[in-house]
N, CA, C and O atoms as a Maestro MAE file, in Angstrom:
{
 s_m_m2io_version
 :::
 2.0.0
}

f_m_ct {
 s_m_title
 :::
 protein
 m_atom[308] {
  # First column is atom index #
  i_m_mmod_type
  r_m_x_coord
  r_m_y_coord
  r_m_z_coord
  i_m_residue_number
  s_m_chain_name
  s_m_pdb_residue_name
  s_m_pdb_atom_name
  i_m_atomic_number
  :::
  1 25 5.060 16.871 -4.773 1 A "MET " " N  " 7
  2 3 6.257 16.064 -4.699 1 A "MET " " CA " 6
  3 2 5.872 14.590 -4.716 1 A "MET " " C  " 6
  4 15 4.951 14.176 -4.011 1 A "MET " " O  " 8
  5 25 6.571 13.804 -5.515 2 A "ARG " " N  " 7
  6 3 6.282 12.379 -5.620 2 A "ARG " " CA " 6
  7 2 6.830 11.635 -4.413 2 A "ARG " " C  " 6
  8 15 7.899 11.962 -3.898 2 A "ARG " " O  " 8
  9 25 6.096 10.650 -3.976 3 A "ALA " " N  " 7
  10 3 6.560 9.823 -2.870 3 A "ALA " " CA " 6
  11 2 7.661 8.893 -3.371 3 A "ALA " " C  " 6
  12 15 7.634 8.426 -4.509 3 A "ALA " " O  " 8
  13 25 8.607 8.643 -2.514 4 A "MET " " N  " 7
  14 3 9.669 7.708 -2.859 4 A "MET " " CA " 6
  15 2 9.103 6.299 -2.782 4 A "MET " " C  " 6
  16 15 8.367 5.970 -1.851 4 A "MET " " O  " 8
  17 25 9.442 5.480 -3.746 5 A "ILE " " N  " 7
  18 3 8.999 4.099 -3.693 5 A "ILE " " CA " 6
  19 2 10.217 3.207 -3.562 5 A "ILE " " C  " 6
  20 15 11.309 3.540 -4.022 5 A "ILE " " O  " 8
  21 25 10.010 2.095 -2.941 6 A "ARG " " N  " 7
  22 3 11.111 1.156 -2.739 6 A "ARG " " CA " 6
  23 2 11.443 0.478 -4.060 6 A "ARG " " C  " 6
  24 15 10.596 0.406 -4.951 6 A "ARG " " O  " 8
  25 25 12.659 -0.017 -4.194 7 A "PRO " " N  " 7
  26 3 13.005 -0.767 -5.406 7 A "PRO " " CA " 6
  27 2 12.092 -1.983 -5.544 7 A "PRO " " C  " 6
  28 15 11.703 -2.598 -4.551 7 A "PRO " " O  " 8
  29 25 11.764 -2.310 -6.757 8 A "ILE " " N  " 7
  30 3 10.876 -3.445 -7.018 8 A "ILE " " CA " 6
  31 2 11.722 -4.714 -7.079 8 A "ILE " " C  " 6
  32 15 12.771 -4.752 -7.723 8 A "ILE " " O  " 8
  33 25 11.251 -5.729 -6.408 9 A "GLU " " N  " 7
  34 3 11.936 -7.014 -6.444 9 A "GLU " " CA " 6
  35 2 11.838 -7.593 -7.854 9 A "GLU " " C  " 6
  36 15 10.787 -7.519 -8.490 9 A "GLU " " O  " 8
  37 25 12.926 -8.164 -8.334 10 A "GLU " " N  " 7
  38 3 12.964 -8.716 -9.690 10 A "GLU " " CA " 6
  39 2 11.904 -9.794 -9.892 10 A "GLU " " C  " 6
  40 15 11.268 -9.850 -10.945 10 A "GLU " " O  " 8
  41 25 11.710 -10.650 -8.891 11 A "ASP " " N  " 7
  42 3 10.709 -11.714 -9.007 11 A "ASP " " CA " 6
  43 2 9.302 -11.143 -9.122 11 A "ASP " " C  " 6
  44 15 8.483 -11.653 -9.887 11 A "ASP " " O  " 8
  45 25 9.018 -10.075 -8.356 12 A "ASP " " N  " 7
  46 3 7.707 -9.431 -8.427 12 A "ASP " " CA " 6
  47 2 7.480 -8.844 -9.813 12 A "ASP " " C  " 6
  48 15 6.424 -9.037 -10.414 12 A "ASP " " O  " 8
  49 25 8.477 -8.127 -10.313 13 A "LEU " " N  " 7
  50 3 8.348 -7.514 -11.629 13 A "LEU " " CA " 6
  51 2 8.126 -8.567 -12.701 13 A "LEU " " C  " 6
  52 15 7.266 -8.406 -13.567 13 A "LEU " " O  " 8
  53 25 8.899 -9.645 -12.645 14 A "GLN " " N  " 7
  54 3 8.754 -10.709 -13.647 14 A "GLN " " CA " 6
  55 2 7.357 -11.320 -13.593 14 A "GLN " " C  " 6
  56 15 6.759 -11.584 -14.636 14 A "GLN " " O  " 8
  57 25 6.838 -11.544 -12.407 15 A "ALA " " N  " 7
  58 3 5.489 -12.104 -12.267 15 A "ALA " " CA " 6
  59 2 4.443 -11.148 -12.823 15 A "ALA " " C  " 6
  60 15 3.503 -11.577 -13.492 15 A "ALA " " O  " 8
  61 25 4.602 -9.854 -12.552 16 A "TRP " " N  " 7
  62 3 3.639 -8.870 -13.055 16 A "TRP " " CA " 6
  63 2 3.710 -8.776 -14.577 16 A "TRP " " C  " 6
  64 15 2.678 -8.706 -15.243 16 A "TRP " " O  " 8
  65 25 4.910 -8.774 -15.121 17 A "VAL " " N  " 7
  66 3 5.081 -8.693 -16.576 17 A "VAL " " CA " 6
  67 2 4.466 -9.923 -17.235 17 A "VAL " " C  " 6
  68 15 3.720 -9.804 -18.207 17 A "VAL " " O  " 8
  69 25 4.778 -11.097 -16.709 18 A "ASP " " N  " 7
  70 3 4.259 -12.337 -17.287 18 A "ASP " " CA " 6
  71 2 2.745 -12.457 -17.140 18 A "ASP " " C  " 6
  72 15 2.062 -12.940 -18.043 18 A "ASP " " O  " 8
  73 25 2.234 -12.022 -16.014 19 A "GLY " " N  " 7
  74 3 0.817 -12.217 -15.725 19 A "GLY " " CA " 6
  75 2 -0.121 -11.138 -16.222 19 A "GLY " " C  " 6
  76 15 -1.317 -11.389 -16.373 19 A "GLY " " O  " 8
  77 25 0.389 -9.946 -16.482 20 A "ARG " " N  " 7
  78 3 -0.481 -8.824 -16.824 20 A "ARG " " CA " 6
  79 2 -0.362 -8.331 -18.256 20 A "ARG " " C  " 6
  80 15 -1.303 -7.737 -18.783 20 A "ARG " " O  " 8
  81 25 0.766 -8.563 -18.888 21 A "LEU " " N  " 7
  82 3 0.993 -7.952 -20.192 21 A "LEU " " CA " 6
  83 2 0.776 -8.938 -21.334 21 A "LEU " " C  " 6
  84 15 1.252 -10.072 -21.299 21 A "LEU " " O  " 8
  85 25 0.043 -8.477 -22.348 22 A "ALA " " N  " 7
  86 3 -0.098 -9.235 -23.582 22 A "ALA " " CA " 6
  87 2 1.283 -9.341 -24.226 22 A "ALA " " C  " 6
  88 15 2.139 -8.491 -23.985 22 A "ALA " " O  " 8
  89 25 1.509 -10.362 -25.032 23 A "PRO " " N  " 7
  90 3 2.841 -10.570 -25.620 23 A "PRO " " CA " 6
  91 2 3.418 -9.348 -26.341 23 A "PRO " " C  " 6
  92 15 4.611 -9.073 -26.217 23 A "PRO " " O  " 8
  93 25 2.601 -8.617 -27.083 24 A "GLU " " N  " 7
  94 3 3.130 -7.464 -27.821 24 A "GLU " " CA " 6
  95 2 3.536 -6.330 -26.881 24 A "GLU " " C  " 6
  96 15 4.463 -5.583 -27.192 24 A "GLU " " O  " 8
  97 25 2.864 -6.186 -25.741 25 A "TYR " " N  " 7
  98 3 3.250 -5.188 -24.749 25 A "TYR " " CA " 6
  99 2 4.480 -5.643 -23.988 25 A "TYR " " C  " 6
  100 15 5.381 -4.853 -23.704 25 A "TYR " " O  " 8
  101 25 4.506 -6.927 -23.662 26 A "ARG " " N  " 7
  102 3 5.636 -7.500 -22.929 26 A "ARG " " CA " 6
  103 2 6.929 -7.329 -23.725 26 A "ARG " " C  " 6
  104 15 7.968 -6.972 -23.168 26 A "ARG " " O  " 8
  105 25 6.857 -7.584 -25.022 27 A "GLU " " N  " 7
  106 3 8.043 -7.473 -25.867 27 A "GLU " " CA " 6
  107 2 8.648 -6.073 -25.817 27 A "GLU " " C  " 6
  108 15 9.845 -5.925 -25.568 27 A "GLU " " O  " 8
  109 25 7.834 -5.046 -26.050 28 A "VAL " " N  " 7
  110 3 8.389 -3.685 -26.071 28 A "VAL " " CA " 6
  111 2 8.834 -3.248 -24.679 28 A "VAL " " C  " 6
  112 15 9.833 -2.541 -24.548 28 A "VAL " " O  " 8
  113 25 8.110 -3.656 -23.641 29 A "PHE " " N  " 7
  114 3 8.494 -3.298 -22.274 29 A "PHE " " CA " 6
  115 2 9.863 -3.882 -21.939 29 A "PHE " " C  " 6
  116 15 10.735 -3.170 -21.440 29 A "PHE " " O  " 8
  117 25 10.057 -5.154 -22.204 30 A "LEU " " N  " 7
  118 3 11.324 -5.798 -21.873 30 A "LEU " " CA " 6
  119 2 12.472 -5.237 -22.708 30 A "LEU " " C  " 6
  120 15 13.575 -5.033 -22.201 30 A "LEU " " O  " 8
  121 25 12.207 -4.987 -23.993 31 A "LEU " " N  " 7
  122 3 13.264 -4.437 -24.842 31 A "LEU " " CA " 6
  123 2 13.678 -3.042 -24.392 31 A "LEU " " C  " 6
  124 15 14.856 -2.691 -24.467 31 A "LEU " " O  " 8
  125 25 12.728 -2.247 -23.927 32 A "ARG " " N  " 7
  126 3 13.046 -0.884 -23.496 32 A "ARG " " CA " 6
  127 2 13.599 -0.849 -22.074 32 A "ARG " " C  " 6
  128 15 14.687 -0.325 -21.837 32 A "ARG " " O  " 8
  129 25 12.847 -1.408 -21.137 33 A "GLU " " N  " 7
  130 3 13.176 -1.248 -19.719 33 A "GLU " " CA " 6
  131 2 14.256 -2.200 -19.219 33 A "GLU " " C  " 6
  132 15 14.992 -1.861 -18.293 33 A "GLU " " O  " 8
  133 25 14.363 -3.369 -19.806 34 A "ILE " " N  " 7
  134 3 15.363 -4.337 -19.350 34 A "ILE " " CA " 6
  135 2 16.596 -4.313 -20.255 34 A "ILE " " C  " 6
  136 15 17.725 -4.278 -19.766 34 A "ILE " " O  " 8
  137 25 16.384 -4.331 -21.565 35 A "GLU " " N  " 7
  138 3 17.495 -4.360 -22.514 35 A "GLU " " CA " 6
  139 2 18.032 -2.972 -22.846 35 A "GLU " " C  " 6
  140 15 19.165 -2.845 -23.309 35 A "GLU " " O  " 8
  141 25 17.231 -1.927 -22.615 36 A "GLY " " N  " 7
  142 3 17.684 -0.566 -22.842 36 A "GLY " " CA " 6
  143 2 17.719 -0.132 -24.297 36 A "GLY " " C  " 6
  144 15 18.429 0.815 -24.637 36 A "GLY " " O  " 8
  145 25 16.968 -0.803 -25.162 37 A "LEU " " N  " 7
  146 3 16.958 -0.432 -26.570 37 A "LEU " " CA " 6
  147 2 16.225 0.892 -26.778 37 A "LEU " " C  " 6
  148 15 15.318 1.243 -26.024 37 A "LEU " " O  " 8
  149 25 16.632 1.608 -27.803 38 A "ALA " " N  " 7
  150 3 15.960 2.844 -28.208 38 A "ALA " " CA " 6
  151 2 14.668 2.485 -28.939 38 A "ALA " " C  " 6
  152 15 14.514 1.368 -29.434 38 A "ALA " " O  " 8
  153 25 13.746 3.440 -29.000 39 A "TYR " " N  " 7
  154 3 12.472 3.192 -29.672 39 A "TYR " " CA " 6
  155 2 12.681 2.717 -31.108 39 A "TYR " " C  " 6
  156 15 12.002 1.796 -31.562 39 A "TYR " " O  " 8
  157 25 13.610 3.336 -31.820 40 A "LYS " " N  " 7
  158 3 13.867 2.961 -33.213 40 A "LYS " " CA " 6
  159 2 14.337 1.509 -33.294 40 A "LYS " " C  " 6
  160 15 13.918 0.767 -34.182 40 A "LYS " " O  " 8
  161 25 15.204 1.108 -32.370 41 A "GLU " " N  " 7
  162 3 15.694 -0.269 -32.356 41 A "GLU " " CA " 6
  163 2 14.562 -1.253 -32.057 41 A "GLU " " C  " 6
  164 15 14.478 -2.320 -32.666 41 A "GLU " " O  " 8
  165 25 13.705 -0.888 -31.123 42 A "ILE " " N  " 7
  166 3 12.565 -1.745 -30.785 42 A "ILE " " CA " 6
  167 2 11.650 -1.888 -31.990 42 A "ILE " " C  " 6
  168 15 11.174 -2.984 -32.286 42 A "ILE " " O  " 8
  169 25 11.401 -0.781 -32.688 43 A "ALA " " N  " 7
  170 3 10.549 -0.815 -33.884 43 A "ALA " " CA " 6
  171 2 11.112 -1.784 -34.915 43 A "ALA " " C  " 6
  172 15 10.360 -2.534 -35.538 43 A "ALA " " O  " 8
  173 25 12.422 -1.773 -35.098 44 A "GLU " " N  " 7
  174 3 13.055 -2.683 -36.053 44 A "GLU " " CA " 6
  175 2 12.926 -4.133 -35.612 44 A "GLU " " C  " 6
  176 15 12.603 -5.005 -36.419 44 A "GLU " " O  " 8
  177 25 13.177 -4.392 -34.335 45 A "VAL " " N  " 7
  178 3 13.095 -5.761 -33.815 45 A "VAL " " CA " 6
  179 2 11.660 -6.287 -33.904 45 A "VAL " " C  " 6
  180 15 11.427 -7.420 -34.325 45 A "VAL " " O  " 8
  181 25 10.708 -5.447 -33.501 46 A "ALA " " N  " 7
  182 3 9.307 -5.868 -33.463 46 A "ALA " " CA " 6
  183 2 8.622 -5.791 -34.828 46 A "ALA " " C  " 6
  184 15 7.563 -6.384 -35.030 46 A "ALA " " O  " 8
  185 25 9.230 -5.061 -35.760 47 A "GLY " " N  " 7
  186 3 8.635 -4.929 -37.086 47 A "GLY " " CA " 6
  187 2 7.390 -4.063 -37.102 47 A "GLY " " C  " 6
  188 15 6.451 -4.317 -37.856 47 A "GLY " " O  " 8
  189 25 7.391 -3.021 -36.251 48 A "VAL " " N  " 7
  190 3 6.242 -2.109 -36.173 48 A "VAL " " CA " 6
  191 2 6.747 -0.672 -36.211 48 A "VAL " " C  " 6
  192 15 7.925 -0.425 -35.956 48 A "VAL " " O  " 8
  193 25 5.865 0.285 -36.528 49 A "PRO " " N  " 7
  194 3 6.280 1.691 -36.512 49 A "PRO " " CA " 6
  195 2 6.632 2.173 -35.103 49 A "PRO " " C  " 6
  196 15 6.185 1.599 -34.110 49 A "PRO " " O  " 8
  197 25 7.434 3.228 -35.031 50 A "ILE " " N  " 7
  198 3 7.837 3.785 -33.735 50 A "ILE " " CA " 6
  199 2 6.621 4.218 -32.922 50 A "ILE " " C  " 6
  200 15 6.603 4.040 -31.704 50 A "ILE " " O  " 8
  201 25 5.612 4.779 -33.569 51 A "GLY " " N  " 7
  202 3 4.396 5.175 -32.864 51 A "GLY " " CA " 6
  203 2 3.727 4.003 -32.160 51 A "GLY " " C  " 6
  204 15 3.186 4.154 -31.064 51 A "GLY " " O  " 8
  205 25 3.764 2.847 -32.787 52 A "THR " " N  " 7
  206 3 3.198 1.639 -32.178 52 A "THR " " CA " 6
  207 2 4.023 1.221 -30.966 52 A "THR " " C  " 6
  208 15 3.474 0.794 -29.950 52 A "THR " " O  " 8
  209 25 5.331 1.344 -31.079 53 A "VAL " " N  " 7
  210 3 6.209 1.047 -29.939 53 A "VAL " " CA " 6
  211 2 5.846 1.956 -28.771 53 A "VAL " " C  " 6
  212 15 5.685 1.492 -27.642 53 A "VAL " " O  " 8
  213 25 5.720 3.243 -29.045 54 A "MET " " N  " 7
  214 3 5.406 4.207 -27.993 54 A "MET " " CA " 6
  215 2 4.052 3.894 -27.346 54 A "MET " " C  " 6
  216 15 3.913 3.943 -26.124 54 A "MET " " O  " 8
  217 25 3.075 3.576 -28.166 55 A "SER " " N  " 7
  218 3 1.746 3.256 -27.652 55 A "SER " " CA " 6
  219 2 1.774 1.998 -26.785 55 A "SER " " C  " 6
  220 15 1.216 1.979 -25.688 55 A "SER " " O  " 8
  221 25 2.418 0.964 -27.277 56 A "ARG " " N  " 7
  222 3 2.490 -0.294 -26.523 56 A "ARG " " CA " 6
  223 2 3.251 -0.114 -25.214 56 A "ARG " " C  " 6
  224 15 2.866 -0.669 -24.184 56 A "ARG " " O  " 8
  225 25 4.311 0.650 -25.255 57 A "LEU " " N  " 7
  226 3 5.089 0.888 -24.045 57 A "LEU " " CA " 6
  227 2 4.272 1.664 -23.021 57 A "LEU " " C  " 6
  228 15 4.317 1.358 -21.829 57 A "LEU " " O  " 8
  229 25 3.537 2.652 -23.472 58 A "SER " " N  " 7
  230 3 2.677 3.428 -22.576 58 A "SER " " CA " 6
  231 2 1.617 2.537 -21.934 58 A "SER " " C  " 6
  232 15 1.366 2.629 -20.733 58 A "SER " " O  " 8
  233 25 1.009 1.693 -22.726 59 A "ARG " " N  " 7
  234 3 -0.025 0.794 -22.196 59 A "ARG " " CA " 6
  235 2 0.564 -0.234 -21.240 59 A "ARG " " C  " 6
  236 15 -0.051 -0.564 -20.226 59 A "ARG " " O  " 8
  237 25 1.744 -0.738 -21.554 60 A "ALA " " N  " 7
  238 3 2.401 -1.703 -20.665 60 A "ALA " " CA " 6
  239 2 2.700 -1.064 -19.316 60 A "ALA " " C  " 6
  240 15 2.442 -1.657 -18.268 60 A "ALA " " O  " 8
  241 25 3.241 0.145 -19.346 61 A "ARG " " N  " 7
  242 3 3.551 0.845 -18.089 61 A "ARG " " CA " 6
  243 2 2.292 1.109 -17.286 61 A "ARG " " C  " 6
  244 15 2.296 0.971 -16.062 61 A "ARG " " O  " 8
  245 25 1.215 1.485 -17.960 62 A "ALA " " N  " 7
  246 3 -0.051 1.742 -17.260 62 A "ALA " " CA " 6
  247 2 -0.578 0.465 -16.605 62 A "ALA " " C  " 6
  248 15 -1.079 0.504 -15.481 62 A "ALA " " O  " 8
  249 25 -0.468 -0.652 -17.297 63 A "GLN " " N  " 7
  250 3 -0.951 -1.913 -16.737 63 A "GLN " " CA " 6
  251 2 -0.102 -2.372 -15.561 63 A "GLN " " C  " 6
  252 15 -0.614 -3.019 -14.647 63 A "GLN " " O  " 8
  253 25 1.169 -2.054 -15.568 64 A "LEU " " N  " 7
  254 3 2.042 -2.440 -14.456 64 A "LEU " " CA " 6
  255 2 1.949 -1.476 -13.282 64 A "LEU " " C  " 6
  256 15 2.324 -1.822 -12.161 64 A "LEU " " O  " 8
  257 25 1.461 -0.291 -13.529 65 A "ARG " " N  " 7
  258 3 1.343 0.703 -12.455 65 A "ARG " " CA " 6
  259 2 0.407 0.200 -11.352 65 A "ARG " " C  " 6
  260 15 0.656 0.455 -10.174 65 A "ARG " " O  " 8
  261 25 -0.647 -0.497 -11.711 66 A "VAL " " N  " 7
  262 3 -1.633 -0.975 -10.735 66 A "VAL " " CA " 6
  263 2 -0.999 -1.894 -9.680 66 A "VAL " " C  " 6
  264 15 -1.139 -1.618 -8.489 66 A "VAL " " O  " 8
  265 25 -0.313 -2.969 -10.070 67 A "PRO " " N  " 7
  266 3 0.279 -3.820 -9.021 67 A "PRO " " CA " 6
  267 2 1.411 -3.142 -8.267 67 A "PRO " " C  " 6
  268 15 1.623 -3.432 -7.089 67 A "PRO " " O  " 8
  269 25 2.138 -2.250 -8.916 68 A "ILE " " N  " 7
  270 3 3.231 -1.561 -8.235 68 A "ILE " " CA " 6
  271 2 2.685 -0.651 -7.152 68 A "ILE " " C  " 6
  272 15 3.193 -0.648 -6.031 68 A "ILE " " O  " 8
  273 25 1.664 0.113 -7.470 69 A "VAL " " N  " 7
  274 3 1.054 1.003 -6.479 69 A "VAL " " CA " 6
  275 2 0.432 0.188 -5.357 69 A "VAL " " C  " 6
  276 15 0.570 0.545 -4.186 69 A "VAL " " O  " 8
  277 25 -0.247 -0.894 -5.692 70 A "ALA " " N  " 7
  278 3 -0.861 -1.739 -4.660 70 A "ALA " " CA " 6
  279 2 0.216 -2.320 -3.733 70 A "ALA " " C  " 6
  280 15 0.017 -2.402 -2.521 70 A "ALA " " O  " 8
  281 25 1.322 -2.711 -4.294 71 A "SER " " N  " 7
  282 3 2.422 -3.254 -3.506 71 A "SER " " CA " 6
  283 2 2.977 -2.199 -2.546 71 A "SER " " C  " 6
  284 15 3.273 -2.491 -1.388 71 A "SER " " O  " 8
  285 25 3.110 -0.982 -3.043 72 A "GLU " " N  " 7
  286 3 3.610 0.105 -2.206 72 A "GLU " " CA " 6
  287 2 2.646 0.416 -1.064 72 A "GLU " " C  " 6
  288 15 3.066 0.659 0.068 72 A "GLU " " O  " 8
  289 25 1.362 0.407 -1.370 73 A "GLN " " N  " 7
  290 3 0.370 0.712 -0.327 73 A "GLN " " CA " 6
  291 2 0.373 -0.366 0.736 73 A "GLN " " C  " 6
  292 15 0.186 -0.076 1.917 73 A "GLN " " O  " 8
  293 25 0.585 -1.612 0.326 74 A "LYS " " N  " 7
  294 3 0.649 -2.727 1.263 74 A "LYS " " CA " 6
  295 2 1.872 -2.590 2.169 74 A "LYS " " C  " 6
  296 15 1.799 -2.887 3.361 74 A "LYS " " O  " 8
  297 25 2.981 -2.146 1.613 75 A "GLU " " N  " 7
  298 3 4.226 -1.987 2.369 75 A "GLU " " CA " 6
  299 2 4.120 -0.881 3.404 75 A "GLU " " C  " 6
  300 15 4.694 -0.995 4.488 75 A "GLU " " O  " 8
  301 25 3.388 0.199 3.088 76 A "THR " " N  " 7
  302 3 3.309 1.329 4.003 76 A "THR " " CA " 6
  303 2 2.174 1.203 5.003 76 A "THR " " C  " 6
  304 15 2.075 2.011 5.927 76 A "THR " " O  " 8
  305 25 1.327 0.220 4.839 77 A "ALA " " N  " 7
  306 3 0.181 0.048 5.755 77 A "ALA " " CA " 6
  307 2 0.581 -0.673 7.022 77 A "ALA " " C  " 6
  308 15 -0.257 -0.898 7.895 77 A "ALA " " O  " 8
  :::
 }
 m_bond[307] {
  # First column is bond index #
  i_m_from
  i_m_to
  i_m_order
  :::
  1 1 2 1
  2 2 3 1
  3 3 4 2
  4 3 5 1
  5 5 6 1
  6 6 7 1
  7 7 8 2
  8 7 9 1
  9 9 10 1
  10 10 11 1
  11 11 12 2
  12 11 13 1
  13 13 14 1
  14 14 15 1
  15 15 16 2
  16 15 17 1
  17 17 18 1
  18 18 19 1
  19 19 20 2
  20 19 21 1
  21 21 22 1
  22 22 23 1
  23 23 24 2
  24 23 25 1
  25 25 26 1
  26 26 27 1
  27 27 28 2
  28 27 29 1
  29 29 30 1
  30 30 31 1
  31 31 32 2
  32 31 33 1
  33 33 34 1
  34 34 35 1
  35 35 36 2
  36 35 37 1
  37 37 38 1
  38 38 39 1
  39 39 40 2
  40 39 41 1
  41 41 42 1
  42 42 43 1
  43 43 44 2
  44 43 45 1
  45 45 46 1
  46 46 47 1
  47 47 48 2
  48 47 49 1
  49 49 50 1
  50 50 51 1
  51 51 52 2
  52 51 53 1
  53 53 54 1
  54 54 55 1
  55 55 56 2
  56 55 57 1
  57 57 58 1
  58 58 59 1
  59 59 60 2
  60 59 61 1
  61 61 62 1
  62 62 63 1
  63 63 64 2
  64 63 65 1
  65 65 66 1
  66 66 67 1
  67 67 68 2
  68 67 69 1
  69 69 70 1
  70 70 71 1
  71 71 72 2
  72 71 73 1
  73 73 74 1
  74 74 75 1
  75 75 76 2
  76 75 77 1
  77 77 78 1
  78 78 79 1
  79 79 80 2
  80 79 81 1
  81 81 82 1
  82 82 83 1
  83 83 84 2
  84 83 85 1
  85 85 86 1
  86 86 87 1
  87 87 88 2
  88 87 89 1
  89 89 90 1
  90 90 91 1
  91 91 92 2
  92 91 93 1
  93 93 94 1
  94 94 95 1
  95 95 96 2
  96 95 97 1
  97 97 98 1
  98 98 99 1
  99 99 100 2
  100 99 101 1
  101 101 102 1
  102 102 103 1
  103 103 104 2
  104 103 105 1
  105 105 106 1
  106 106 107 1
  107 107 108 2
  108 107 109 1
  109 109 110 1
  110 110 111 1
  111 111 112 2
  112 111 113 1
  113 113 114 1
  114 114 115 1
  115 115 116 2
  116 115 117 1
  117 117 118 1
  118 118 119 1
  119 119 120 2
  120 119 121 1
  121 121 122 1
  122 122 123 1
  123 123 124 2
  124 123 125 1
  125 125 126 1
  126 126 127 1
  127 127 128 2
  128 127 129 1
  129 129 130 1
  130 130 131 1
  131 131 132 2
  132 131 133 1
  133 133 134 1
  134 134 135 1
  135 135 136 2
  136 135 137 1
  137 137 138 1
  138 138 139 1
  139 139 140 2
  140 139 141 1
  141 141 142 1
  142 142 143 1
  143 143 144 2
  144 143 145 1
  145 145 146 1
  146 146 147 1
  147 147 148 2
  148 147 149 1
  149 149 150 1
  150 150 151 1
  151 151 152 2
  152 151 153 1
  153 153 154 1
  154 154 155 1
  155 155 156 2
  156 155 157 1
  157 157 158 1
  158 158 159 1
  159 159 160 2
  160 159 161 1
  161 161 162 1
  162 162 163 1
  163 163 164 2
  164 163 165 1
  165 165 166 1
  166 166 167 1
  167 167 168 2
  168 167 169 1
  169 169 170 1
  170 170 171 1
  171 171 172 2
  172 171 173 1
  173 173 174 1
  174 174 175 1
  175 175 176 2
  176 175 177 1
  177 177 178 1
  178 178 179 1
  179 179 180 2
  180 179 181 1
  181 181 182 1
  182 182 183 1
  183 183 184 2
  184 183 185 1
  185 185 186 1
  186 186 187 1
  187 187 188 2
  188 187 189 1
  189 189 190 1
  190 190 191 1
  191 191 192 2
  192 191 193 1
  193 193 194 1
  194 194 195 1
  195 195 196 2
  196 195 197 1
  197 197 198 1
  198 198 199 1
  199 199 200 2
  200 199 201 1
  201 201 202 1
  202 202 203 1
  203 203 204 2
  204 203 205 1
  205 205 206 1
  206 206 207 1
  207 207 208 2
  208 207 209 1
  209 209 210 1
  210 210 211 1
  211 211 212 2
  212 211 213 1
  213 213 214 1
  214 214 215 1
  215 215 216 2
  216 215 217 1
  217 217 218 1
  218 218 219 1
  219 219 220 2
  220 219 221 1
  221 221 222 1
  222 222 223 1
  223 223 224 2
  224 223 225 1
  225 225 226 1
  226 226 227 1
  227 227 228 2
  228 227 229 1
  229 229 230 1
  230 230 231 1
  231 231 232 2
  232 231 233 1
  233 233 234 1
  234 234 235 1
  235 235 236 2
  236 235 237 1
  237 237 238 1
  238 238 239 1
  239 239 240 2
  240 239 241 1
  241 241 242 1
  242 242 243 1
  243 243 244 2
  244 243 245 1
  245 245 246 1
  246 246 247 1
  247 247 248 2
  248 247 249 1
  249 249 250 1
  250 250 251 1
  251 251 252 2
  252 251 253 1
  253 253 254 1
  254 254 255 1
  255 255 256 2
  256 255 257 1
  257 257 258 1
  258 258 259 1
  259 259 260 2
  260 259 261 1
  261 261 262 1
  262 262 263 1
  263 263 264 2
  264 263 265 1
  265 265 266 1
  266 266 267 1
  267 267 268 2
  268 267 269 1
  269 269 270 1
  270 270 271 1
  271 271 272 2
  272 271 273 1
  273 273 274 1
  274 274 275 1
  275 275 276 2
  276 275 277 1
  277 277 278 1
  278 278 279 1
  279 279 280 2
  280 279 281 1
  281 281 282 1
  282 282 283 1
  283 283 284 2
  284 283 285 1
  285 285 286 1
  286 286 287 1
  287 287 288 2
  288 287 289 1
  289 289 290 1
  290 290 291 1
  291 291 292 2
  292 291 293 1
  293 293 294 1
  294 294 295 1
  295 295 296 2
  296 295 297 1
  297 297 298 1
  298 298 299 1
  299 299 300 2
  300 299 301 1
  301 301 302 1
  302 302 303 1
  303 303 304 2
  304 303 305 1
  305 305 306 1
  306 306 307 1
  307 307 308 2
  :::
 }
}
């Protein structure tokens, strides 16, 4: 069973996105997670294949997982 995590503060998320993600990862992450665009729409906006969108989104999420988990561990300690 997954542990419940607290909602992420918008300022924290913005700092992590700005500080950790390369521009091409940041673009697809924001278009998907903040704007809610579909993969096909993101591919059109970014001018890349859908597979590239999926790859970049996966890498962006993986890079953001580190500070999110660290933040959670700090909160529960």
